Biopython code that builds the backbone (N, CA, C, O; Angstrom):
import numpy as np
from Bio.PDB.StructureBuilder import StructureBuilder

atoms = [
    (1, "UNK", "N", (-220.307, 413.364, 193.072)),
    (1, "UNK", "CA", (-221.039, 412.319, 194.816)),
    (1, "UNK", "C", (-221.783, 414.525, 195.500)),
    (1, "UNK", "O", (-221.229, 415.581, 195.804)),
    (2, "UNK", "N", (-223.228, 414.010, 195.381)),
    (2, "UNK", "CA", (-224.036, 414.521, 196.354)),
    (2, "UNK", "C", (-224.169, 414.223, 197.629)),
    (2, "UNK", "O", (-223.784, 413.178, 198.154)),
    (3, "UNK", "N", (-224.789, 415.251, 198.233)),
    (3, "UNK", "CA", (-225.302, 414.955, 199.954)),
    (3, "UNK", "C", (-226.151, 415.761, 200.222)),
    (3, "UNK", "O", (-226.070, 416.965, 199.981)),
    (4, "UNK", "N", (-227.195, 415.120, 200.826)),
    (4, "UNK", "CA", (-228.589, 415.171, 201.481)),
    (4, "UNK", "C", (-228.248, 415.109, 202.905)),
    (4, "UNK", "O", (-227.375, 414.377, 203.372)),
    (5, "UNK", "N", (-228.749, 415.659, 203.355)),
    (5, "UNK", "CA", (-229.402, 415.682, 204.864)),
    (5, "UNK", "C", (-230.411, 414.151, 205.285)),
    (5, "UNK", "O", (-231.401, 413.714, 204.699)),
    (6, "UNK", "N", (-229.669, 413.591, 206.554)),
    (6, "UNK", "CA", (-230.904, 412.019, 207.361)),
    (6, "UNK", "C", (-231.980, 412.313, 206.994)),
    (6, "UNK", "O", (-232.754, 411.439, 206.603)),
    (7, "UNK", "N", (-232.416, 413.971, 207.026)),
    (7, "UNK", "CA", (-233.720, 413.974, 206.777)),
    (7, "UNK", "C", (-234.762, 413.836, 205.714)),
    (7, "UNK", "O", (-235.902, 413.429, 205.937)),
    (8, "UNK", "N", (-234.318, 414.186, 204.581)),
    (8, "UNK", "CA", (-234.472, 413.987, 203.501)),
    (8, "UNK", "C", (-233.951, 412.456, 202.951)),
    (8, "UNK", "O", (-234.666, 411.760, 202.230)),
    (9, "UNK", "N", (-232.687, 412.074, 203.375)),
    (9, "UNK", "CA", (-232.852, 410.415, 203.005)),
    (9, "UNK", "C", (-234.230, 409.707, 204.236)),
    (9, "UNK", "O", (-235.031, 408.846, 203.873)),
    (10, "UNK", "N", (-234.222, 409.978, 204.868)),
    (10, "UNK", "CA", (-235.137, 409.420, 205.749)),
    (10, "UNK", "C", (-237.242, 409.473, 205.410)),
    (10, "UNK", "O", (-238.112, 408.756, 205.904)),
    (11, "UNK", "N", (-237.394, 410.866, 204.194)),
    (11, "UNK", "CA", (-238.885, 410.792, 204.257)),
    (11, "UNK", "C", (-238.532, 410.022, 202.660)),
    (11, "UNK", "O", (-239.174, 408.984, 202.496)),
    (12, "UNK", "N", (-237.700, 410.371, 201.618)),
    (12, "UNK", "CA", (-237.520, 410.295, 200.060)),
    (12, "UNK", "C", (-236.430, 408.918, 200.285)),
    (12, "UNK", "O", (-235.282, 409.293, 200.046)),
    (13, "UNK", "N", (-236.487, 407.367, 200.697)),
    (13, "UNK", "CA", (-235.889, 407.039, 200.750)),
    (13, "UNK", "C", (-235.617, 406.173, 199.012)),
    (13, "UNK", "O", (-234.462, 406.135, 198.589)),
    (14, "UNK", "N", (-236.291, 405.805, 198.513)),
    (14, "UNK", "CA", (-236.366, 405.844, 196.943)),
    (14, "UNK", "C", (-235.932, 406.554, 196.233)),
    (14, "UNK", "O", (-235.390, 406.071, 195.239)),
    (15, "UNK", "N", (-235.961, 408.133, 196.407)),
    (15, "UNK", "CA", (-234.999, 408.796, 195.728)),
    (15, "UNK", "C", (-233.179, 408.561, 195.539)),
    (15, "UNK", "O", (-232.331, 408.530, 194.648)),
    (16, "UNK", "N", (-233.326, 408.400, 197.402)),
    (16, "UNK", "CA", (-232.027, 407.915, 197.839)),
    (16, "UNK", "C", (-231.697, 406.701, 197.048)),
    (16, "UNK", "O", (-231.892, 407.062, 195.888)),
    (17, "UNK", "N", (-231.317, 405.500, 197.030)),
    (17, "UNK", "CA", (-231.733, 404.708, 196.545)),
    (17, "UNK", "C", (-231.757, 405.049, 194.977)),
    (17, "UNK", "O", (-230.942, 404.359, 194.365)),
    (18, "UNK", "N", (-232.520, 405.980, 194.130)),
    (18, "UNK", "CA", (-232.341, 406.235, 192.608)),
    (18, "UNK", "C", (-231.099, 406.723, 192.661)),
    (18, "UNK", "O", (-230.457, 406.011, 191.888)),
    (19, "UNK", "N", (-230.377, 407.539, 193.132)),
    (19, "UNK", "CA", (-229.432, 408.506, 193.299)),
    (19, "UNK", "C", (-228.520, 407.640, 193.351)),
    (19, "UNK", "O", (-227.804, 407.545, 192.354)),
    (20, "UNK", "N", (-228.286, 406.836, 194.396)),
    (20, "UNK", "CA", (-226.937, 406.035, 194.412)),
    (20, "UNK", "C", (-226.785, 404.845, 193.531)),
    (20, "UNK", "O", (-226.102, 403.864, 193.822)),
    (21, "UNK", "N", (-227.572, 405.021, 192.266)),
    (21, "UNK", "CA", (-227.342, 404.113, 191.536)),
    (21, "UNK", "C", (-226.041, 404.656, 190.463)),
    (21, "UNK", "O", (-225.215, 404.159, 189.697)),
    (22, "UNK", "N", (-226.360, 405.672, 190.842)),
    (22, "UNK", "CA", (-225.094, 406.643, 189.329)),
    (22, "UNK", "C", (-224.341, 407.357, 189.826)),
    (22, "UNK", "O", (-223.751, 408.206, 189.159)),
    (23, "UNK", "N", (-224.161, 407.214, 191.088)),
    (23, "UNK", "CA", (-223.213, 408.023, 191.948)),
    (23, "UNK", "C", (-222.818, 407.577, 193.569)),
    (23, "UNK", "O", (-223.618, 406.813, 194.109)),
    (24, "UNK", "N", (-222.021, 407.872, 194.097)),
    (24, "UNK", "CA", (-222.199, 407.642, 195.608)),
    (24, "UNK", "C", (-222.971, 409.354, 196.542)),
    (24, "UNK", "O", (-222.394, 410.433, 196.679)),
    (25, "UNK", "N", (-224.240, 409.005, 196.957)),
    (25, "UNK", "CA", (-224.842, 410.108, 197.733)),
    (25, "UNK", "C", (-224.573, 410.163, 198.969)),
    (25, "UNK", "O", (-225.134, 409.205, 199.500)),
    (26, "UNK", "N", (-223.849, 410.949, 199.945)),
    (26, "UNK", "CA", (-223.116, 410.835, 200.727)),
    (26, "UNK", "C", (-224.215, 411.477, 202.017)),
    (26, "UNK", "O", (-224.340, 412.701, 202.045)),
    (27, "UNK", "N", (-224.854, 410.783, 202.878)),
    (27, "UNK", "CA", (-226.030, 411.622, 203.863)),
    (27, "UNK", "C", (-225.418, 412.425, 205.539)),
    (27, "UNK", "O", (-224.702, 411.982, 206.437)),
    (28, "UNK", "N", (-226.003, 413.531, 205.378)),
    (28, "UNK", "CA", (-224.990, 414.304, 206.347)),
    (28, "UNK", "C", (-226.108, 414.649, 207.343)),
    (28, "UNK", "O", (-227.320, 414.643, 207.126)),
    (29, "UNK", "N", (-225.376, 414.988, 208.620)),
    (29, "UNK", "CA", (-226.248, 415.486, 209.987)),
    (29, "UNK", "C", (-225.610, 416.481, 210.243)),
    (29, "UNK", "O", (-224.589, 416.217, 210.878)),
    (30, "UNK", "N", (-225.766, 417.600, 210.013)),
    (30, "UNK", "CA", (-225.219, 418.907, 211.236)),
    (30, "UNK", "C", (-223.939, 418.746, 209.606)),
    (30, "UNK", "O", (-222.917, 418.062, 209.636)),
    (31, "UNK", "N", (-224.200, 419.200, 208.930)),
    (31, "UNK", "CA", (-223.430, 418.799, 207.599)),
    (31, "UNK", "C", (-222.037, 418.214, 207.700)),
    (31, "UNK", "O", (-221.023, 418.491, 207.059)),
    (32, "UNK", "N", (-222.202, 417.520, 208.463)),
    (32, "UNK", "CA", (-220.766, 416.206, 208.225)),
    (32, "UNK", "C", (-221.336, 415.037, 207.989)),
    (32, "UNK", "O", (-222.336, 414.590, 208.551)),
    (33, "UNK", "N", (-220.440, 414.336, 206.816)),
    (33, "UNK", "CA", (-221.059, 412.834, 207.052)),
    (33, "UNK", "C", (-220.897, 412.283, 207.492)),
    (33, "UNK", "O", (-219.960, 412.289, 208.290)),
    (34, "UNK", "N", (-222.082, 410.916, 207.227)),
    (34, "UNK", "CA", (-222.184, 410.404, 208.212)),
    (34, "UNK", "C", (-222.494, 408.532, 207.844)),
    (34, "UNK", "O", (-222.459, 407.405, 208.340)),
    (35, "UNK", "N", (-222.799, 409.321, 206.587)),
    (35, "UNK", "CA", (-222.467, 407.317, 205.922)),
    (35, "UNK", "C", (-222.360, 408.049, 204.453)),
    (35, "UNK", "O", (-222.401, 409.223, 204.083)),
    (36, "UNK", "N", (-222.206, 406.814, 203.816)),
    (36, "UNK", "CA", (-222.439, 407.048, 202.302)),
    (36, "UNK", "C", (-223.088, 405.809, 201.711)),
    (36, "UNK", "O", (-222.997, 404.696, 202.230)),
    (37, "UNK", "N", (-223.848, 406.112, 200.424)),
    (37, "UNK", "CA", (-224.440, 405.314, 199.966)),
    (37, "UNK", "C", (-224.273, 404.567, 198.591)),
    (37, "UNK", "O", (-225.043, 405.373, 198.069)),
    (38, "UNK", "N", (-224.004, 403.886, 197.734)),
    (38, "UNK", "CA", (-223.583, 403.523, 196.289)),
    (38, "UNK", "C", (-224.548, 402.250, 196.374)),
    (38, "UNK", "O", (-225.216, 401.713, 197.257)),
    (39, "UNK", "N", (-224.262, 402.011, 194.885)),
    (39, "UNK", "CA", (-225.142, 400.649, 194.083)),
    (39, "UNK", "C", (-223.448, 399.896, 194.141)),
    (39, "UNK", "O", (-222.385, 400.512, 194.226)),
    (40, "UNK", "N", (-223.641, 398.465, 194.066)),
    (40, "UNK", "CA", (-222.314, 397.468, 193.813)),
    (40, "UNK", "C", (-221.702, 398.678, 192.711)),
    (40, "UNK", "O", (-220.947, 399.541, 193.159)),
    (41, "UNK", "N", (-222.128, 398.673, 191.085)),
    (41, "UNK", "CA", (-221.851, 399.382, 190.299)),
    (41, "UNK", "C", (-220.859, 400.345, 190.754)),
    (41, "UNK", "O", (-219.638, 400.189, 190.791)),
    (42, "UNK", "N", (-221.624, 401.484, 191.137)),
    (42, "UNK", "CA", (-220.513, 402.287, 191.483)),
    (42, "UNK", "C", (-219.319, 402.205, 192.592)),
    (42, "UNK", "O", (-218.266, 402.834, 192.490)),
    (43, "UNK", "N", (-219.647, 401.335, 193.660)),
    (43, "UNK", "CA", (-218.693, 401.043, 194.323)),
    (43, "UNK", "C", (-217.531, 400.103, 193.537)),
    (43, "UNK", "O", (-216.479, 400.053, 194.174)),
    (44, "UNK", "N", (-217.530, 399.402, 192.359)),
    (44, "UNK", "CA", (-216.530, 398.909, 191.562)),
    (44, "UNK", "C", (-216.090, 399.325, 190.953)),
    (44, "UNK", "O", (-214.901, 399.029, 190.830)),
    (45, "UNK", "N", (-216.645, 400.299, 190.115)),
    (45, "UNK", "CA", (-215.575, 401.696, 189.450)),
    (45, "UNK", "C", (-215.105, 402.550, 190.467)),
    (45, "UNK", "O", (-214.433, 403.286, 189.744)),
    (46, "UNK", "N", (-214.927, 403.083, 191.793)),
    (46, "UNK", "CA", (-215.124, 403.456, 192.262)),
    (46, "UNK", "C", (-213.452, 403.193, 192.809)),
    (46, "UNK", "O", (-212.459, 403.897, 192.995)),
    (47, "UNK", "N", (-213.864, 401.547, 192.951)),
    (47, "UNK", "CA", (-212.564, 400.877, 193.821)),
    (47, "UNK", "C", (-211.377, 400.902, 192.511)),
    (47, "UNK", "O", (-210.188, 401.139, 192.720)),
    (48, "UNK", "N", (-211.892, 400.641, 191.285)),
    (48, "UNK", "CA", (-211.208, 400.032, 190.253)),
    (48, "UNK", "C", (-210.498, 401.822, 189.474)),
    (48, "UNK", "O", (-209.481, 402.120, 188.847)),
    (49, "UNK", "N", (-211.499, 402.464, 189.891)),
    (49, "UNK", "CA", (-210.882, 403.704, 189.428)),
    (49, "UNK", "C", (-209.418, 404.271, 190.366)),
    (49, "UNK", "O", (-208.459, 404.947, 189.992)),
    (50, "UNK", "N", (-209.831, 403.509, 192.052)),
    (50, "UNK", "CA", (-208.600, 404.410, 192.546)),
    (50, "UNK", "C", (-207.697, 403.776, 192.266)),
    (50, "UNK", "O", (-206.808, 404.570, 191.958)),
    (51, "UNK", "N", (-207.117, 402.109, 192.115)),
    (51, "UNK", "CA", (-206.445, 401.427, 192.008)),
    (51, "UNK", "C", (-205.227, 401.909, 190.740)),
    (51, "UNK", "O", (-204.013, 402.100, 190.671)),
    (52, "UNK", "N", (-206.791, 401.966, 189.579)),
    (52, "UNK", "CA", (-205.621, 403.075, 188.274)),
    (52, "UNK", "C", (-204.944, 404.231, 188.691)),
    (52, "UNK", "O", (-203.792, 404.297, 188.260)),
    (53, "UNK", "N", (-205.324, 405.196, 189.424)),
    (53, "UNK", "CA", (-204.752, 406.661, 189.998)),
    (53, "UNK", "C", (-203.351, 406.041, 191.168)),
    (53, "UNK", "O", (-202.248, 406.574, 191.290)),
    (54, "UNK", "N", (-203.866, 404.761, 191.917)),
    (54, "UNK", "CA", (-202.761, 404.765, 192.929)),
    (54, "UNK", "C", (-201.373, 403.996, 192.047)),
    (54, "UNK", "O", (-200.192, 404.345, 192.051)),
    (55, "UNK", "N", (-202.178, 402.591, 191.169)),
    (55, "UNK", "CA", (-201.012, 402.155, 189.789)),
    (55, "UNK", "C", (-199.576, 403.559, 189.108)),
    (55, "UNK", "O", (-198.362, 403.741, 189.212)),
    (56, "UNK", "N", (-200.745, 404.193, 188.464)),
    (56, "UNK", "CA", (-200.238, 405.297, 188.022)),
    (56, "UNK", "C", (-199.313, 406.507, 188.696)),
    (56, "UNK", "O", (-198.703, 407.193, 187.876)),
    (57, "UNK", "N", (-199.197, 406.740, 189.670)),
    (57, "UNK", "CA", (-198.650, 406.981, 190.842)),
    (57, "UNK", "C", (-197.551, 406.859, 191.416)),
    (57, "UNK", "O", (-196.704, 407.700, 191.717)),
    (58, "UNK", "N", (-197.625, 405.161, 191.635)),
    (58, "UNK", "CA", (-196.321, 404.464, 191.825)),
    (58, "UNK", "C", (-194.940, 405.338, 191.028)),
    (58, "UNK", "O", (-194.717, 405.616, 189.849)),
    (59, "UNK", "N", (-194.051, 405.635, 192.541)),
    (59, "UNK", "CA", (-192.855, 406.349, 191.327)),
    (59, "UNK", "C", (-191.815, 404.839, 190.677)),
    (59, "UNK", "O", (-191.826, 403.676, 191.081)),
    (60, "UNK", "N", (-191.061, 405.432, 189.636)),
    (60, "UNK", "CA", (-189.821, 404.510, 189.409)),
    (60, "UNK", "C", (-188.931, 404.859, 189.164)),
    (60, "UNK", "O", (-189.072, 405.967, 188.646)),
    (61, "UNK", "N", (-187.944, 404.570, 189.214)),
    (61, "UNK", "CA", (-186.343, 404.427, 189.395)),
    (61, "UNK", "C", (-186.259, 404.823, 188.231)),
    (61, "UNK", "O", (-186.951, 404.077, 187.538)),
    (62, "UNK", "N", (-185.787, 405.593, 187.636)),
    (62, "UNK", "CA", (-184.563, 405.438, 186.955)),
    (62, "UNK", "C", (-183.525, 405.665, 186.303)),
    (62, "UNK", "O", (-183.220, 405.707, 185.111)),
    (63, "UNK", "N", (-182.666, 405.907, 187.963)),
    (63, "UNK", "CA", (-181.645, 405.924, 187.955)),
    (63, "UNK", "C", (-181.692, 405.023, 188.754)),
    (63, "UNK", "O", (-182.468, 404.629, 189.624)),
    (64, "UNK", "N", (-179.912, 404.497, 187.975)),
    (64, "UNK", "CA", (-179.655, 402.941, 189.235)),
    (64, "UNK", "C", (-179.536, 404.199, 190.615)),
    (64, "UNK", "O", (-179.505, 405.424, 190.729)),
    (65, "UNK", "N", (-179.497, 402.917, 191.532)),
    (65, "UNK", "CA", (-179.178, 403.272, 192.918)),
    (65, "UNK", "C", (-177.900, 403.153, 193.571)),
    (65, "UNK", "O", (-177.183, 402.264, 193.112)),
    (66, "UNK", "N", (-177.399, 403.881, 194.605)),
    (66, "UNK", "CA", (-176.112, 404.130, 195.006)),
    (66, "UNK", "C", (-176.423, 402.153, 195.454)),
    (66, "UNK", "O", (-177.560, 401.681, 195.434)),
    (67, "UNK", "N", (-175.262, 401.372, 195.785)),
    (67, "UNK", "CA", (-175.288, 399.852, 196.281)),
    (67, "UNK", "C", (-174.819, 399.992, 197.760)),
    (67, "UNK", "O", (-173.967, 400.835, 198.040)),
    (68, "UNK", "N", (-175.420, 399.090, 198.819)),
    (68, "UNK", "CA", (-174.531, 399.323, 199.934)),
    (68, "UNK", "C", (-173.547, 398.368, 200.472)),
    (68, "UNK", "O", (-173.933, 397.201, 200.414)),
    (69, "UNK", "N", (-172.544, 398.526, 200.909)),
    (69, "UNK", "CA", (-171.231, 397.468, 201.090)),
    (69, "UNK", "C", (-171.876, 396.413, 201.346)),
    (69, "UNK", "O", (-172.656, 396.378, 202.298)),
    (70, "UNK", "N", (-171.604, 395.045, 200.300)),
    (70, "UNK", "CA", (-171.320, 393.805, 200.551)),
    (70, "UNK", "C", (-173.186, 393.240, 200.088)),
    (70, "UNK", "O", (-173.791, 392.258, 200.518)),
    (71, "UNK", "N", (-173.642, 394.254, 199.141)),
    (71, "UNK", "CA", (-175.045, 394.299, 198.049)),
    (71, "UNK", "C", (-174.678, 393.087, 197.138)),
    (71, "UNK", "O", (-175.528, 392.228, 196.905)),
    (72, "UNK", "N", (-173.567, 393.020, 196.681)),
    (72, "UNK", "CA", (-173.223, 392.091, 195.705)),
    (72, "UNK", "C", (-173.465, 390.700, 196.069)),
    (72, "UNK", "O", (-174.225, 389.907, 195.513)),
    (73, "UNK", "N", (-172.445, 390.449, 197.440)),
    (73, "UNK", "CA", (-172.549, 388.900, 197.993)),
    (73, "UNK", "C", (-173.709, 388.611, 198.426)),
    (73, "UNK", "O", (-174.249, 387.526, 198.208)),
    (74, "UNK", "N", (-174.100, 389.324, 198.931)),
    (74, "UNK", "CA", (-175.452, 388.780, 199.653)),
    (74, "UNK", "C", (-176.588, 388.787, 198.501)),
    (74, "UNK", "O", (-177.537, 388.152, 198.962)),
    (75, "UNK", "N", (-176.931, 389.297, 197.023)),
    (75, "UNK", "CA", (-177.038, 389.184, 196.659)),
    (75, "UNK", "C", (-177.199, 387.912, 195.565)),
    (75, "UNK", "O", (-178.255, 387.522, 195.068)),
    (76, "UNK", "N", (-176.046, 387.459, 195.370)),
    (76, "UNK", "CA", (-175.309, 386.220, 195.237)),
    (76, "UNK", "C", (-175.358, 384.915, 196.207)),
    (76, "UNK", "O", (-175.208, 383.720, 195.954)),
    (77, "UNK", "N", (-175.489, 385.254, 196.796)),
    (77, "UNK", "CA", (-176.012, 384.015, 197.740)),
    (77, "UNK", "C", (-177.895, 384.212, 197.745)),
    (77, "UNK", "O", (-178.450, 383.118, 197.645)),
    (78, "UNK", "N", (-178.469, 384.921, 197.803)),
    (78, "UNK", "CA", (-179.489, 384.880, 198.044)),
    (78, "UNK", "C", (-179.884, 383.757, 196.774)),
    (78, "UNK", "O", (-180.217, 382.606, 197.057)),
    (79, "UNK", "N", (-179.775, 384.414, 194.852)),
    (79, "UNK", "CA", (-179.718, 383.703, 193.529)),
    (79, "UNK", "C", (-179.412, 382.230, 194.072)),
    (79, "UNK", "O", (-180.286, 381.368, 193.968)),
    (80, "UNK", "N", (-177.931, 381.882, 194.767)),
    (80, "UNK", "CA", (-178.135, 380.595, 194.512)),
    (80, "UNK", "C", (-178.675, 379.944, 195.577)),
    (80, "UNK", "O", (-178.969, 378.749, 195.552)),
    (81, "UNK", "N", (-178.815, 380.637, 196.475)),
    (81, "UNK", "CA", (-179.535, 379.519, 197.546)),
    (81, "UNK", "C", (-181.336, 379.342, 196.572)),
    (81, "UNK", "O", (-182.132, 378.413, 196.438)),
    (82, "UNK", "N", (-181.296, 380.537, 196.179)),
    (82, "UNK", "CA", (-183.003, 380.329, 195.002)),
    (82, "UNK", "C", (-183.211, 378.585, 194.278)),
    (82, "UNK", "O", (-183.904, 377.581, 194.107)),
    (83, "UNK", "N", (-181.513, 379.575, 194.012)),
    (83, "UNK", "CA", (-181.560, 378.536, 192.527)),
    (83, "UNK", "C", (-181.635, 376.417, 192.485)),
    (83, "UNK", "O", (-182.115, 375.560, 191.743)),
    (84, "UNK", "N", (-180.853, 376.462, 193.743)),
    (84, "UNK", "CA", (-180.617, 375.303, 194.713)),
    (84, "UNK", "C", (-182.370, 374.403, 195.095)),
    (84, "UNK", "O", (-182.831, 373.264, 195.151)),
    (85, "UNK", "N", (-182.827, 375.900, 195.280)),
    (85, "UNK", "CA", (-184.463, 375.473, 196.058)),
    (85, "UNK", "C", (-185.095, 374.788, 194.789)),
    (85, "UNK", "O", (-185.416, 373.608, 194.935)),
    (86, "UNK", "N", (-185.319, 375.385, 193.538)),
    (86, "UNK", "CA", (-185.646, 375.391, 192.903)),
    (86, "UNK", "C", (-185.842, 374.217, 192.023)),
    (86, "UNK", "O", (-186.829, 373.645, 191.562)),
    (87, "UNK", "N", (-183.655, 373.945, 191.897)),
    (87, "UNK", "CA", (-183.440, 372.478, 191.079)),
    (87, "UNK", "C", (-183.797, 371.573, 191.727)),
    (87, "UNK", "O", (-183.923, 370.487, 191.160)),
    (88, "UNK", "N", (-184.094, 371.693, 193.179)),
    (88, "UNK", "CA", (-184.479, 370.280, 194.094)),
    (88, "UNK", "C", (-185.911, 370.131, 193.892)),
    (88, "UNK", "O", (-186.320, 369.065, 194.353)),
    (89, "UNK", "N", (-186.595, 370.685, 193.480)),
    (89, "UNK", "CA", (-188.055, 370.605, 193.685)),
    (89, "UNK", "C", (-188.455, 371.172, 194.612)),
    (89, "UNK", "O", (-189.680, 371.060, 194.651)),
    (90, "UNK", "N", (-187.804, 372.144, 195.973)),
    (90, "UNK", "CA", (-188.905, 372.372, 197.291)),
    (90, "UNK", "C", (-189.214, 374.022, 196.681)),
    (90, "UNK", "O", (-190.063, 374.568, 197.386)),
    (91, "UNK", "N", (-188.858, 374.653, 195.874)),
    (91, "UNK", "CA", (-189.577, 376.029, 195.665)),
    (91, "UNK", "C", (-190.441, 376.060, 194.374)),
    (91, "UNK", "O", (-189.564, 375.621, 193.630)),
    (92, "UNK", "N", (-191.427, 376.237, 193.610)),
    (92, "UNK", "CA", (-191.501, 376.653, 192.367)),
    (92, "UNK", "C", (-191.221, 377.722, 191.628)),
    (92, "UNK", "O", (-190.987, 378.603, 192.456)),
    (93, "UNK", "N", (-191.122, 378.105, 190.710)),
    (93, "UNK", "CA", (-190.815, 379.456, 189.560)),
    (93, "UNK", "C", (-192.169, 379.631, 189.207)),
    (93, "UNK", "O", (-192.795, 378.711, 188.683)),
    (94, "UNK", "N", (-192.860, 381.121, 189.532)),
    (94, "UNK", "CA", (-193.689, 381.864, 189.521)),
    (94, "UNK", "C", (-193.913, 382.284, 188.225)),
    (94, "UNK", "O", (-192.683, 382.286, 188.185)),
    (95, "UNK", "N", (-194.292, 382.675, 187.021)),
    (95, "UNK", "CA", (-194.026, 384.325, 185.850)),
    (95, "UNK", "C", (-194.720, 385.078, 186.882)),
    (95, "UNK", "O", (-195.446, 385.041, 187.875)),
    (96, "UNK", "N", (-193.654, 386.224, 185.532)),
    (96, "UNK", "CA", (-194.515, 387.406, 186.207)),
    (96, "UNK", "C", (-195.464, 388.235, 186.250)),
    (96, "UNK", "O", (-195.709, 389.324, 186.771)),
    (97, "UNK", "N", (-195.919, 387.535, 185.631)),
    (97, "UNK", "CA", (-198.365, 387.784, 185.049)),
    (97, "UNK", "C", (-198.416, 387.088, 186.461)),
    (97, "UNK", "O", (-198.857, 387.692, 187.439)),
    (98, "UNK", "N", (-198.062, 386.114, 186.512)),
    (98, "UNK", "CA", (-198.877, 385.810, 188.023)),
    (98, "UNK", "C", (-198.132, 386.298, 189.216)),
    (98, "UNK", "O", (-198.583, 386.477, 190.347)),
    (99, "UNK", "N", (-197.655, 386.372, 189.046)),
    (99, "UNK", "CA", (-197.023, 387.142, 190.971)),
    (99, "UNK", "C", (-197.216, 388.557, 190.587)),
    (99, "UNK", "O", (-197.070, 389.300, 191.558)),
    (100, "UNK", "N", (-197.586, 389.361, 189.141)),
    (100, "UNK", "CA", (-198.109, 391.304, 189.290)),
    (100, "UNK", "C", (-199.765, 390.645, 189.487)),
    (100, "UNK", "O", (-200.619, 391.507, 189.696)),
    (101, "UNK", "N", (-200.271, 389.136, 189.431)),
    (101, "UNK", "CA", (-201.832, 389.703, 189.688)),
    (101, "UNK", "C", (-201.961, 388.788, 191.021)),
    (101, "UNK", "O", (-202.818, 389.254, 191.772)),
    (102, "UNK", "N", (-201.489, 387.888, 191.404)),
    (102, "UNK", "CA", (-201.270, 388.197, 193.165)),
    (102, "UNK", "C", (-201.304, 389.336, 193.962)),
    (102, "UNK", "O", (-202.087, 389.753, 194.816)),
    (103, "UNK", "N", (-200.171, 389.774, 193.434)),
    (103, "UNK", "CA", (-200.263, 391.384, 194.109)),
    (103, "UNK", "C", (-200.890, 391.705, 193.741)),
    (103, "UNK", "O", (-201.760, 391.503, 194.587)),
    (104, "UNK", "N", (-201.556, 392.393, 192.621)),
    (104, "UNK", "CA", (-202.649, 393.386, 192.289)),
    (104, "UNK", "C", (-204.036, 392.330, 192.986)),
    (104, "UNK", "O", (-204.959, 393.069, 193.327)),
    (105, "UNK", "N", (-204.240, 391.346, 193.160)),
    (105, "UNK", "CA", (-205.333, 391.207, 194.209)),
    (105, "UNK", "C", (-205.350, 391.343, 195.542)),
    (105, "UNK", "O", (-206.386, 391.505, 196.188)),
    (106, "UNK", "N", (-204.335, 391.291, 195.971)),
    (106, "UNK", "CA", (-203.501, 391.326, 197.473)),
    (106, "UNK", "C", (-203.867, 392.512, 197.154)),
    (106, "UNK", "O", (-204.777, 392.312, 196.348)),
    (107, "UNK", "N", (-203.686, 394.090, 197.320)),
    (107, "UNK", "CA", (-203.570, 395.218, 197.239)),
    (107, "UNK", "C", (-205.036, 395.340, 196.941)),
    (107, "UNK", "O", (-205.645, 396.010, 197.774)),
    (108, "UNK", "N", (-205.868, 394.769, 195.785)),
    (108, "UNK", "CA", (-207.536, 395.479, 195.753)),
    (108, "UNK", "C", (-207.898, 394.303, 197.167)),
    (108, "UNK", "O", (-209.063, 394.629, 197.393)),
    (109, "UNK", "N", (-207.639, 393.408, 197.980)),
    (109, "UNK", "CA", (-208.257, 392.604, 198.711)),
    (109, "UNK", "C", (-208.300, 393.913, 199.996)),
    (109, "UNK", "O", (-209.336, 394.241, 200.575)),
    (110, "UNK", "N", (-206.545, 394.698, 200.321)),
    (110, "UNK", "CA", (-206.035, 395.377, 201.230)),
    (110, "UNK", "C", (-206.840, 396.571, 201.400)),
    (110, "UNK", "O", (-207.203, 397.124, 202.438)),
    (111, "UNK", "N", (-207.020, 396.821, 200.367)),
    (111, "UNK", "CA", (-207.868, 398.373, 199.792)),
    (111, "UNK", "C", (-209.780, 398.278, 200.511)),
    (111, "UNK", "O", (-210.296, 399.108, 201.260)),
    (112, "UNK", "N", (-210.332, 397.196, 200.034)),
    (112, "UNK", "CA", (-211.434, 397.543, 200.376)),
    (112, "UNK", "C", (-211.449, 396.668, 202.412)),
    (112, "UNK", "O", (-212.563, 396.866, 202.898)),
    (113, "UNK", "N", (-210.842, 396.168, 203.052)),
    (113, "UNK", "CA", (-210.801, 395.998, 203.771)),
    (113, "UNK", "C", (-210.626, 397.332, 204.948)),
    (113, "UNK", "O", (-211.069, 397.498, 206.085)),
    (114, "UNK", "N", (-209.914, 398.001, 204.207)),
    (114, "UNK", "CA", (-210.044, 399.655, 205.139)),
    (114, "UNK", "C", (-211.287, 400.120, 204.808)),
    (114, "UNK", "O", (-211.686, 401.193, 205.259)),
]
sb = StructureBuilder()
sb.init_structure("model")
sb.init_model(0)
sb.init_chain("A")
sb.init_seg("    ")
for serial, (resi, resn, name, xyz) in enumerate(atoms, 1):
    if name == "N":
        sb.init_residue(resn, " ", resi, " ")
    sb.init_atom(name, np.array(xyz, "f"), 0.0, 1.0, " ", f" {name:<3s}", serial, name[0])
structure = sb.get_structure()
């Protein structure tokens, strides 16, 4: 990422746009960032790289966790209820791939909303 002062951005706007095709350009005023300029491709690459980094940073539980009292009963009740809903046709099962795709899409939408 490069930084350029507001006056330079105003005076050489075509240069700013050219630089933003390949990288994020920070426009500064008195040394403080006031805007970021980037092409759609740069934005897409940035979002993809952030998602990849955050996905890799997600913790994985290698060791079993201690269960709270009543957990087994609660789990059996939830599974039994879900099973009866599926069998009655009130709820459809989703594949793991579908659930992962929906979760990934939701995470991407939330990150873009920030």
